[in-house]
N, C-alpha and C positions, 0 to 999 in steps of 0.2 A: 318800152317792152308791150308787145303784143297786148291788151285786155285779157285776153283768153289763157296766156300763159301765166298774168297776173292773179289771177281770179285760182288758177291751180296751186300757183305758191299759197293764196290763202287756204285755200282748204287744206292744203300739207301744214301748214303752220297751226290750223287750228287743231289738227287730228292729233300733233304733236301735245298741244297743251292740255288737253283733254286725257291725252293715254298719262301725263304726269299727274293730270288730276287724281285719276282713278288710283296711283300706285300712293299718292300721299294722302285718300281716306284710309291706306292700311300703315301711316305711319304714322298719325298724330292717336294719343287714348285719352278718355276722356271719365271721370266717376266725381263723383256725387258725395262732398264731403260733409257737409250737415245741413241741415233746414228748420225754420222757420215758421210759423202761423202764415208768414206774408213773402218769406223769401225763399230762394236756393241759391245754395253754395257749391260750385264744384272746383275741381281742379284736373290740368291737365297739363299733357307732356310739351315740351316747346318742340317747334319745329323751325329746322334752319332754312334762312330766308326771309321768313313773317317778320312783318313791323307791325302787327297788329292783329289781337284776336277779338272775335264777335260771338257775345253766347248769347241764345234764342233761347226763352221758355216758349214753347208750344205747347197750350192745353190737348190733352189727349181726349180727341172723340170730341174735338168740339171746334167750329167754327171763328171761334173767337180770335181778337187779332191778337197776331206771336208780341212776346215782349222781348227785349232783348237791352244789349247791353256792349258798350264795346271796350278794350282793354289792350293799355300798351305793348309792345312785342317783349318786353323781361316779362310781363305779368305774367304767371302761371294758376290762379286761381282767382275766382271774382263768382262775385253775388247778383241775382236778379234779384229785386222787390217787385213791391205792386201787385201781390201773387197773391190768390185767393185760399184760405184753409183750408186743410182736408181736400188736396185738390192732387190729381196725378198730372205731370208735366213732360213733357220729351223737351230735354235738354240738349242744345246743337253747339256745337263750339267749333269754330272756325279759321285756320289761319290765313292772314289776305298778306296779300302785296300790295299794298294801297288797293284798286280794286277788283284785285285778280284773288281767286278761293285757291290758296296753295293746296291745304288738304283739312277733312273735315270730320268730326267724328261724334256719336249722339248717344245718349245713355236716357232712363228712364227716372224721375224724383217724385217724391209725393209728399206734400207740406204740411206739417203737424197742425192736429185741431186747434182752434180758438182758443185763446189766454181763460180760464176759467177766475168766476169772481168769487172770494172767500166772501160768507155769508157772517160766519160769527165764528168767536173761538174762544174757549172757557179752557179753566184748571179746576179738575173736583180731586185729582190725587197732588201730590206733591209732586213725585217723578214722573207725571205727564201732561198733554194738553190734548183736547179733541176740538178737532176744525171741522166747519162743515161748509162746503162750497159747490157751486151749480155745475150739473151736468154739461158736459160739451159733446155736441156731435161729430163722430170718429173717434171719440178716444178708445183706446185699448187700457188704459191704464192712467193713473196719475201720480205724482210725485209730490208730497209732501216734505217741505225742508222746513228746519229750525235752525237758527242760530242768535246766540248772543249778540248783545249789541255793539259788545267790545272785540266782538268778533274771533275769540278765544274758542267759541266750541260752534262746531257745523256739523247739522245731520240730514243727511236724505234718506226717505224708507219710499219705497214702491205701495200702494196701495190700488181696491179696488172701484171705490165707489167713496161717498159722502155719508154719513160721515164718517171722519176716521182720526185714529188717534197715533199720537207719538209718543215714545217712552224713553227712559233712559235719562230723565234731566235730573234738573238739581233744585232742592225746595227752593221757593221763594225766588224764583231769579227771573227778571225777566227775558223773554223770548222774540225775534222778530220771524213770524210765519210768511210762508208763500207756498202755491198750488199750480202746478205745471201738467198740462196734459199732454199725451203724449202716442203715440199710433206707428206704426211699421216704420214710416220715414222718418220717424227722430221728434220732440219734445218744441213745447210751446215755450214764449217767452214767462216768465215765472207772473203769477199773479200779482196787484200790487199789496204790499208787506201789509201786517196785523201784527201788533206788538202787545204781551201776553203774558204776564206773571202766574207765575205754580203758587199754587198757596205751601204754607207749611205745613210740616212735618207732623207726626202721629206723636201722640204722647207715650211715652215708654210706661207703661204702670205696672209698680208691683202692688200685689193686697194679701195680706194676712187676717185674721184670726185671733184677736188681744183674748176674746173671751167667748162666752157663747151665744151673746145676741149682738154684739158689734163685727165691724167688717173694717178694717184701716186699707187707703188708699193711698199710696205715694207714687212721684215720679218728677223724671228731673224737669229743669225747665227746658222750654222751646222756644229756638231763635226764633226772636218775631213775632212772638205769640205776647197778649195783652191781656187772655181773659182764657179760665179753663173752665169748660163744663161737663157734668157727670150724669150720670144717666141710671140708674139701679134698678131692675127687675126681680123680683122673685122666680123663681124653678116651678112651673106650671100656671101661673097668674099675667095678668097684662097691667097689673096695677104698677105705674112706674114713681118713681120721684126722683126730679131734676132737681140739680142745684151747679150754680155758677160761681167759679172762685178765682182770686189773683192768686192763689197760695199753689204751692207744690202738693199738697196733701188735705187726704177727708176723710173722717170717721162717720161711717153708719152706724147709728145705734138702734135699739128697740128691734133688733133683729127678731128669726125665730132660730132657738138653737137647731144645730143638725141641718139648717135647710141652705140648700145652692144659692146661691145670686150671680147673674149676669150683670156686669158696669160697664158701659159705653162711655167713653171719654174724646172731648175735641178740644183742640187748642185754636183760637182764633188770633187771625192780624189786628194789626188797626183800622185798617177798610172795613171790618166787619164781615173777611171771607173768613169761613169754615176751613179747617185745617183736615187731614187728613183722619180718619174714623178708627179707633183700636176697640177690640170689646175683649174684656178677662171675665173667667168664672172664680167664684169664692165659693166654699162652703163654711158656714160656720160651726163652730166645735160642739159637741153633744153634750146633751146633759150628765152627769153623774149617776156612775149605775143605783140603784136601789136593789134590795133582797137578795144581798150576798151571803150565800150558806155555804159553809166546810165540811167538806167528808174524807173521812178515813179511807183509801183505796182499798179495795175488793181483795187484792195481792199484795204478797211480802217485798215491796217495793222502794220502802218507807218511801211513801207518795201521799199527797193531799189536795181531794177535788175541790174546787172552788166554783159556783155556779150563781149565776146572778138573772136579773131581770133584763128583757131587752130592752136600749134605748135608741130613740129616733136618729136617723142621722148616721150610726155608727157605727164603722168601716171593722173596723178591730178591738177588742179587750183584752187588758194587761192586768194579769193578778201579782199581786208584790208583797213579799213579805219585809218585816221588818228587820231581816237578813238581806236583805238583797237577794232573795229568788226570787223567780219568777215565771211566770207562761203565760201563754197568747193564745187565741182564739180568733177566728174573721169567719166562722160559719156557724160554731154552736154558741151555746149560753152558756158553756161551762169550760174549763178546763184542767190539768192536773201540774201539779206540782212537786217536783221530783228532786230524788238527792237531799230531801230538805238533812240537814243536822239534828240528831239525834239528842232525845234529854233536853230540851227546849221549850219554851213560853211562847210563841211567835204571835204577832199580829197582823193580818191579810186586809189589802185595801185592792179594789178595784177602780182603773179607769178605761175611759170609754174613748177611742179617739177615730180621727175621719182625717181628710186633707186639708182641713184647717188648724188642725192640732189636736192635743189630749183635753177630755174633761178635768174637772177636779175631781180628786179619791174621794171613794164612798169612803162611808164609815166602816173604823177598822173592824177586824173580826177576832179576837182570840182563838188561840188553837196550843194543845201539846203536844210533844213528838213522843215517837217511841224511842225507849231507854237505848243508848248506846252498847252496842256489844262491848265485852272484854277489850283493853286495850292489847295485850299479850297474854299469850298462853304458852306455859313451856310441861316438859317433862321431868320427873326425878326417878331413877330407879336406883333406890336405897341396896337392894341386892336383886341378883339376876331374876327375870321370872314375875317382879312383883314393882309396882310404878305406880307414881302419883302423878296426876294432870292438875296442875297448878293454875291461878289467872287472877289475874289485878281487878279488884271491887271497882264496879259500875256506880255513878250518881243514878238517884231516881230508879234503881233496880229492885221488886220487890225479894226475887230467888232465880235460881239458875237451872238447867237443864244442859246437861255434859251429854256429847255422843263421840264413844270411842266407836269406830268401823276400821277392821282389822281388812287385809288386803285380800283375801280371802274369800271376804262376804259377809263374816262374822259382826255381828254390832253388840254392845255395853251402853247401858244409858244411865247417867245418875242426876237425881232431884236433888238438892237441895241449895240453901240457904248460905252457906259457907263459899270458901274461895279455892274446894281441893274435891277431888274424887280420886280413890283410889280403884286398879282396874290391873289385871293378869297379863302379862307378856312375856311370851315365849321368845326364842329365841329364833331368828330367821324370817319376820315377818316388819312387816310394815304398819303402822296404825297410822291414825287420821282423825284425831281428837278435835272438835270446837265446842264452842261454847254457845250457850243463848241467853240474853239477860231478859225478864219479864218486867211489866207493871200495869197498871190499869189500863194502857192504850193498847196492848199486846206485846209481842214480842221483839225482841232488837231484829235486825237484818244479822246475815249471819257473821259471825265473827271472821276472824282467822281459823284458818284450815292448818293443823299443823303437821308435819310429815316426820314425824319419829318411828326411826328403825331401828329393831334392835338387834346386836351384835349377830354374824353368822355364827351356825352352829359346826361344831367340830366334824370329823368325816369320822365314821367308827370302823369302818371294814377297810385299813388302809394298808395294803400289799406293796412289798418292795423286794425287788428281787435286783439282781446282777444280770444283765442281759451281755453285757462285755467285763473287761480287764478291771477299765476303769469308769464301768457309766452302772449307774443304778435306774432303774426305771419303776416309777411309784404309782401307783391304780389306786381310786379309789371310787367311793358311789357319789355322786352331787349332792350338795348339801344345800338345805335352803336359807335362801339369802345371800349368797354368796353370786357376788360378781367376778368374782377375779381367785385365782389359789396361788398363796405363794411358797412353795415349796425350798425347804434349806435342806443341807446337810454340812454339818461340823464334826470336828474333832478334836482336840485338846493343843494341836501344831498350827492346822490348817485354817488358813481366815474360809467364811462361811461363803459355801456355794449356794447361788440360789436358780429359781427359775418362774416365772412369772406367767400363767397361761387361763384361761378359761374353761379350760377342757378338764374333766376328772383324772388327767394323765400329767406327767413328767419326767421327763430324763435329765437327769443330773450327772454330764461329762465332765471328763476332764480333773476326774478326783484324783487323790495319790494312792498307787499302790498299797495295800497291805495295812490299811489304816482300816478303825472302827469307827463309823458315820453314827450321829444323830440326827436322825432323819423324821422332820417336824412338818405336818402340812398345815397351813393355816389358811383360813379362809376368810374373804376379804370384801368390803363392798367399799362402795365410794363414798358414802356417806358418814359408816362409823368405822372403817377402815376395818384391821384385821383382827382376828381371835386371837388371841395369846396364851390362851389355856389349853391349847392341844397337847397331848400329851406325845411324847417323841418315839420313835422305832429305831432299834440299833442294827446295823449293816455291815457288814467286814467285806469292803475290797477284794479283789483276789491278789494274789502275790504278786511282787513284781518281777520282771522277765531276768534272769541271771544275765551275764556277760562273761563270756569267756575271755580270758585273760590270758594264757598260754596252753599249750598243745607241746608234751615233750615225748618224743619219742625217745623210752628205755630200751628198744630192743628193735631185732629186725620184724617182729609182729608185736612190738608190746607200747601203749602210748598211753600216756597220763595226760587228762585233760584236767585243767582248774579253769576254777570261776569266782565271782565277784556277786553277792547278792545283799540286799539289805532288808531283806525278811525275816519275820520269826518264828519261831516252830515251822520252818518248812523243807519239805523234802523236794530233791531232783533228781531229775533224771536226764541223763547223757545220749544222744541218739547219734551213733556214728552208721550212714546209710552211703554205702556204694551200688557200684550198678547191676553187682550180681548177689550181694550179699548185707546184710545189716547188722549190729550191735545194740545193745543197749548198757548202760551200767548206773548203778543207784547211790546217792550218797544222801544224809541230811546234815553235809559237808558243806567243803568247799572245795573238792575234786574226787576223782574215782579215775578206775584203771581201766583200759580195754584190752585183750590178749590173742592172740590166735589171728593177727592179720595177717592177708597177704601182702607177696611183694608186689610193686607195680601197680597198684590200685591208690585211687582218687576217691574219698571220701566227703560228704556234708555232714560236718560235726555240729548239732544244738543242741541245747538246754532249755530246759524249763521246768518251773517252783509248783509244787502244788501245797493247798491247805485244806483246811475245812470248808473254806468260802468258796474254792473253786482250784481254778490251774491258771497262770498268768500265761501270756504271751511268749513262746519260744524267743529264746535270745536270737541275735544275728549270727546267722552260718561262717563260720570257718570252712577252709577247707582244710585238709590232713590227707596228705600223701607220701603213702609208704615207699621205700628205698626201691629201685629199679630193679628188676629181676636181672639175672645175669643171662648171658646168652648159654643155651647147652651144648652146641659144636662150635668147637674154631676150629679152625684148619690154615698152615701157612703154606704157599708153595712157591717153589724161587723162581722168578720170570726170567730174568738174566744174573748175570754174574754178578752184578751190585743193588738188584732190586725183587723184591719179593713181594706175594699177591698174599692176605691176611683176608676169608671170609669167615662169616661167623653166621649162625640165626640169630633173628631178632629176641630182643628181651624184652619182655612183659612191662610197659611203664616207660624204656627209657625213646629217648627221642634223640639222644645222640650219642655217640663213642669215641673213646682217645684210645687207640691201638700202641701200644708199645714195645718194641725188642731192645732188648739192652744184655749188652756184653762187656767185656774188659776191655774192647776194643773201640767200645762207642756204644751209641746207641741212635731207635730212630723214631721219632710217633708219628703218628696220623688222626686229626680229629675231622671225623664224620659224621652226617644224619644217614647213611648210607651203609649196609652190613658189608662190607668190603673194603678192602683200604689198599693202596697200593704202596710199598715202602718203600724208601730208596736207601742208598748210603749204606748198604749190607755189605760186611767183609766176608769173601768166601771163605771158607773151608772154616769158620767159628759157629761158637754154641750160643744160643739165645735164649734169655729167659722172655717169655710171652704172656702179658700183662692188659687188659682188656677193664676201659672204666665204664658204665654205663651212666649217664646222665639222663633225670626227666626234666621236663619242658619246666619245671621250677626250679632245677637246679639239684635237685637229691641225686648223689652219686652214688654208686656202689662199684666198688672194686672188687675186679674176676680174675685169677690167677688160672692159668695154665703150663700144660707140659711143657718143656724147652723146643725148642728149635735150631736145628745146625745146618747153617749154609754150607749148600756143597763146594768141594774141592775148587779151587783155582784154576782157569784154564791157564796151558801152559805159553809163554812169550816168546819172540825170537824163532817162531817156523818159521822152516828152511827146507829148499829141497834142491840137493846136489844130485849130478851124474857119477854113477858108477861105472864100471867095466862091466862089459856080458849084459847090457842093455837092464841092467840096476838103477834105480832112481834111489837114495837114501833121504830118512825124514828126519829133521832135526829140529830139536826145542829146547828151550831154557826152562828147566820147571820151579817151581814156584816155591820149592823147599820142605816139604809134606811126601813125605812118602808114598804114594800113589800108584797103581796101574794106570797110559795110560795107550790108547787106541786112536792108530793115524789110518786116517779116509782120503782116500784117492778116486776122483768122481770126474769120468773122462765121458767123452761120449758114445764112445764103442766098448767102454769096462770100465768095468769099477775097482779097486785095491784096496786093502787093509790088509794091517800087519800090527801086534801086540809083543812090544816089549818085555823084558821081564820089568818086575818095579825094580826103581830105580834107575833102569836107562833112561837117557834122553835120546833117543833115536832109535830108527830101526830101518830095514831096509827092505824095499819092495823089486821084486825081480819081473823080466818077461814083461817088460811096459813095450807097449806099445808106441813107437814117436808120431809125431806131428799130430800131436793132440792138445786141447788145452784143459789141464787136470785144476779140478779143485783140490784141496788141501784143509782137512780138518784136524786137529790133535785134540783130543778131548781127553781128560781124565776119569777115572771110573770110579763113584759113587762107592758106599759101603755095602749099597744092595748090589755091586756090581753093574748096576746101569750107568750107560753113559749119558755124560753130562752134553749136555744138546745145544748150548749155548754160547760156544765157543767157537772164535771167528773164524772165517776159511778165508785162502789165499787162494789167488789164482798163477798158474803158471805154464807157458808154452814150451812143449816139447821138442824141437825140432828131428829130421832125418838127417842122419851122415852117412849116404849107403844105406846099409841093413843095421846098420846101429845106430843108437840114441843121438843127436845134436847137442847142440847148444840148449840149456835151459834157463828160458828168460820170464823174471817175475812179471806178473801182470798187474798185481794190487790186490786187495781184497774185496768182498762183496759181502751182502749180508745176508742174514740168515734167511733161509727161506721156511 
């Protein structure tokens, strides 16, 4: 190959290798893992294809020769040693393929400061050890490490300078101690260890003052202690008394009473090391008080004032009696014993106290108390208005004063050596008596105050009135002492009726009518009950209401009313009240009559009774209905041969009517609420009796008779029309049997014809008939008044012409009446 081309190829390969190296620098990473005073340990990422890694420490800002170490291709962490303490280095890691650098990365690292040296270590407290050590250049802090020799306990604390103390340790225990220095780069190696034992723990002292010149100190044995030392100092003094002992208690004697002392204690181990110190304070008991004096209290509280001279060192004083009463004071040199028992000879002692305990009691002093009040008092009232106050005798009492106060403010007083006093006690008052006993010590405390209430007074102005038939109203003026009024009404048969109210008025209802009652108003109080001596007041109730039992109509306008009643000596009034008039009747019996009552009228009937006490309630009303009136006018009109119409005027009080037409051949009847009636089944030519029965709404009936009625003659039957000679037609009929005159009528379109045969005849002829027409033929009998019967049937015939003469006569049928 041409050298020129060889050099070109070498340059290309070199360029490609440099590009790979630059790319590799971005592929490997490095970081500082840990440092010591003379080494730096780094950690890097693995690079593919590297068979070794070179780690170089380059001192920063220095021309000193770098220090490096080479590691195998499978290693990713390594240390560079023999470095200087507290020095900054650039740490470079290169991934190598034999002599070729495949990738490279750098980071900075700072070595730890120099290792400190422990100067001394000691324990003055059972839970701590103090360590003194040398300062190291570049150290920002120090680590103080303590651990037990068996490795069960390990603790580190960060400190800023020497000396420093590690706490939380166990008493009388050996610990191995180390000190490490540290900066921002890391920690140094531990210093050489020093072994130190903590001292024994403090004594747990308890103190008491058995007397006013001694203090007793005791404690529990301290583990590993062989000796105990105590030092006592009086408060305000610098004189110390020291003692050593192997016991667990000690008594300091010949001390000042009521004085505070401080006591310091230490335990010592077998090596002569003093343990923790404890200081306690104790005050001795005070001396007994002297100069004790007893005085009565200036007010009536049954109390006694006890005074004494001040005692040095006392915080409180307690005075006690032989009956176990007491009082106390922590400021003044006196106190007051209250609630003493009366009528007693007491002894009193005073004790001074402080935190050390009580002193001995003072010499006893005697004291006599007030007399007791009477145990019980009561009032006896042998007669109304005079009372006696009595009470039980009291020991050691010379005399008594009784006070009786009344609820209106007045008061009576009684001074006596006896156990009874009399006083005036009117009705309706409350009295409050009390009794005081006296002796040379003074009066007793107030005894029980009796509340004695006399019976309420009877009302004098009782007014009883009848406010309704069975209700009495009683009124009276309120009386003194009454809280409630009990009003009763009674007679010989009824049970007692009563009402209870606080107002001076009462209504007694539901009484029995027509009874004489004894009414009593009894005032009552909750304490004394009711006054049963009040006089009665008599009052009669109104009579009982009568009960109408029967109303009998004796005639058209005459009725009799009967009633029942249980009244004694009562008069009765019966009222009959109608829409237009009213009537009354009076009787002392059980019936009375009312006359001149018009027909067709409805009345309300009631009755009431009267006595000297008043008027009863009216009886229940009953309805009286007189018979209805007959209609004034009645007419009968025959409508057809077998049917008639009856018409009448309304009858007063009538609601419906029954009309009857009666004959020997039969009868017809019609029941209607109208004033007219159509009657069928009438026989023609017959005389009828006409009656009408008026009926009221309650069923009262009135029969009315009227003049007779004769039906009209019967219409002939078998009416026929025959052709005769000379344009003549013959009308033929069959008579009903009675002799009546008849009229035959022919009605045509252009002419009408009439013929009247003699009575008894059954045909007639009509001449000059016009042929070629349709004729209506009617044959009717004449009534007695010669009037023609209008309800007979009509027949139709056609009459034809035969030339100028009548032709055939043809029956066309019947037609209804026009």
